[in-house]
BAFI-3210 file (N, C-alpha, C; in Angstrom, 3 decimals, decimal comma, padded with zeros to 6 digits):
// residues 69
n [1|2|3|4|5|6|7|8|9|10|11|12|13|14|15|16|17|18|19|20|21|22|23|24|25|26|27|28|29|30|31|32|33|34|35|36|37|38|39|40|41|42|43|44|45|46|47|48|49|50|51|52|53|54|55|56|57|58|59|60|61|62|63|64|65|66|67|68|69]
n.u [028,616|030,930|033,765|036,592|038,878|042,126|043,825|046,881|048,490|048,602|046,456|046,609|045,703|046,528|046,012|043,589|040,350|038,452|035,357|035,109|033,908|034,277|037,016|037,604|036,616|038,345|040,780|040,447|041,035|041,508|040,619|042,779|044,932|045,836|047,738|047,141|046,016|047,011|047,756|049,022|050,065|050,670|048,629|046,837|047,573|046,264|046,006|048,585|048,897|049,273|051,376|054,907|056,657|058,949|057,883|058,654|060,113|058,123|056,436|057,995|058,151|055,461|055,101|056,771|055,313|053,597|055,121|055,728|056,241]
n.v [090,577|090,241|088,800|091,018|092,744|094,238|096,585|097,615|100,662|100,283|098,670|095,961|093,117|092,864|092,126|090,482|090,770|088,872|087,321|086,487|083,958|082,533|082,563|080,957|078,603|077,871|077,672|075,652|072,505|069,867|066,420|065,502|066,735|065,102|061,929|059,783|056,690|053,317|051,371|048,893|047,865|045,331|043,649|043,885|042,735|041,310|038,748|037,932|037,802|035,474|034,241|033,668|035,798|037,716|040,840|043,129|041,958|040,319|042,414|043,584|041,429|041,245|043,689|043,329|041,620|043,132|044,702|046,155|044,231]
n.w [083,374|080,909|079,304|079,189|077,078|077,275|075,490|073,701|072,581|069,884|069,306|069,889|071,638|075,010|077,662|079,635|081,242|083,359|084,454|087,990|088,489|086,159|086,076|088,393|087,558|085,578|086,919|088,708|090,193|088,013|086,833|085,415|086,624|088,597|088,925|086,358|084,702|084,473|087,356|087,502|084,727|083,596|084,256|082,311|079,837|077,841|075,481|075,886|078,540|080,352|079,356|079,154|077,731|075,735|075,556|074,040|071,793|070,688|069,862|067,863|066,099|065,256|064,101|061,964|060,276|059,012|057,272|054,085|051,072]
ca.u [029,893|031,639|035,386|036,992|040,119|042,754|044,603|047,926|048,223|048,386|045,259|046,894|045,343|047,772|045,449|042,093|039,596|037,379|034,595|035,602|033,353|034,983|038,437|037,663|036,403|039,471|041,917|039,929|041,771|040,821|041,104|044,155|045,972|046,256|048,126|046,154|046,666|046,886|048,889|049,700|049,696|050,925|047,313|045,997|048,260|045,419|046,315|049,921|048,899|049,706|052,609|056,218|057,242|059,555|056,902|059,324|060,473|056,902|055,961|058,742|057,588|054,006|055,240|057,377|054,360|052,943|056,029|055,531|057,209]
ca.v [091,080|089,153|088,907|092,279|092,761|095,458|096,669|098,592|101,797|099,730|097,892|094,544|092,635|092,652|091,482|090,242|090,681|087,727|087,379|085,611|082,578|081,862|082,332|079,895|077,290|077,638|077,298|074,508|071,243|068,901|065,120|065,300|067,224|063,977|060,963|058,856|055,541|051,853|051,187|047,645|047,568|044,000|042,916|044,120|042,361|040,602|037,303|037,562|037,844|034,273|033,684|034,175|036,299|039,086|041,606|043,988|041,025|040,054|043,607|043,764|040,410|041,624|044,743|042,882|040,933|044,288|045,433|045,872|043,356]
ca.w [082,887|080,088|079,174|078,587|076,638|077,273|074,346|073,776|071,730|068,438|069,252|070,108|072,944|075,910|078,961|079,698|082,586|083,280|085,702|089,010|088,294|084,992|086,532|089,384|086,869|084,840|087,856|089,586|089,992|087,069|087,065|084,749|087,568|089,351|088,205|085,791|084,075|085,179|088,304|087,120|083,356|083,387|084,483|081,049|078,637|076,855|075,153|076,296|079,938|081,116|078,641|079,542|076,502|075,676|074,744|072,939|070,755|070,052|069,117|066,614|065,161|064,822|063,172|060,632|059,588|058,154|056,438|052,677|050,426]
c.u [030,531|033,188|035,529|038,456|040,808|043,763|045,739|047,514|048,030|047,115|045,459|046,382|046,534|047,257|044,081|041,555|038,521|036,655|035,157|035,090|034,053|036,330|038,560|037,474|037,623|040,668|041,590|040,760|040,908|041,343|042,540|045,279|046,501|046,871|047,020|046,945|046,531|048,138|049,669|049,367|049,832|049,489|046,537|046,706|047,534|045,862|047,671|049,962|049,565|050,971|053,815|056,986|058,025|058,588|057,433|059,657|059,122|056,253|056,761|058,344|056,339|054,161|055,834|056,377|053,675|053,868|055,751|056,540|057,713]
c.v [090,001|089,338|090,348|092,271|094,231|095,573|097,684|099,801|101,371|098,851|096,362|094,198|092,290|091,900|091,265|090,249|089,699|087,760|086,219|084,121|081,792|081,597|081,075|078,590|076,916|077,219|076,213|073,286|070,356|067,468|064,862|065,890|066,262|062,898|060,130|057,713|054,286|051,734|049,931|047,289|046,035|043,261|043,071|043,783|041,494|039,204|036,902|037,549|036,690|033,711|034,338|034,529|037,581|039,938|042,552|043,124|040,681|041,222|043,782|042,653|040,683|042,681|044,322|042,168|041,936|044,988|045,180|045,044|044,030]
c.w [082,116|080,156|078,587|078,300|076,906|076,187|074,468|072,676|070,304|068,299|069,461|071,504|073,792|077,227|078,753|081,116|082,436|084,546|086,671|088,917|087,213|085,422|087,478|088,639|086,112|085,686|088,690|089,253|089,026|087,332|086,460|085,600|088,456|088,502|087,569|085,068|084,918|086,089|088,017|085,702|082,963|083,393|083,180|079,780|077,635|076,734|075,570|077,909|080,715|080,514|079,058|078,231|076,683|074,781|073,668|071,687|069,908|069,263|067,864|065,634|064,570|063,772|061,814|059,804|058,616|057,353|054,951|052,023|049,031]
res [m|g|v|h|y|i|c|d|a|e|g|r|k|t|d|v|i|v|p|i|g|l|w|e|s|l|t|a|e|k|p|a|d|r|p|i|g|v|a|e|p|a|r|y|r|g|i|y|r|d|l|d|l|d|l|e|a|e|t|r|n|l|r|d|e|w|d|p|v]
***
């Protein structure tokens, strides 16, 4: 049994019937349903990791280097 559509009197799709296996796979918990990301982003600051810098100010300075003249 595949996916079945239910249409109204004008032929517009209004509902769908899906096999239970497909439904369960669509509603199963996915990895993105849990929090993702880095718990301590400061550990991954790259070349700035050991420097005592204002990262927002440094970011602005780096962006200014690329502004057109």
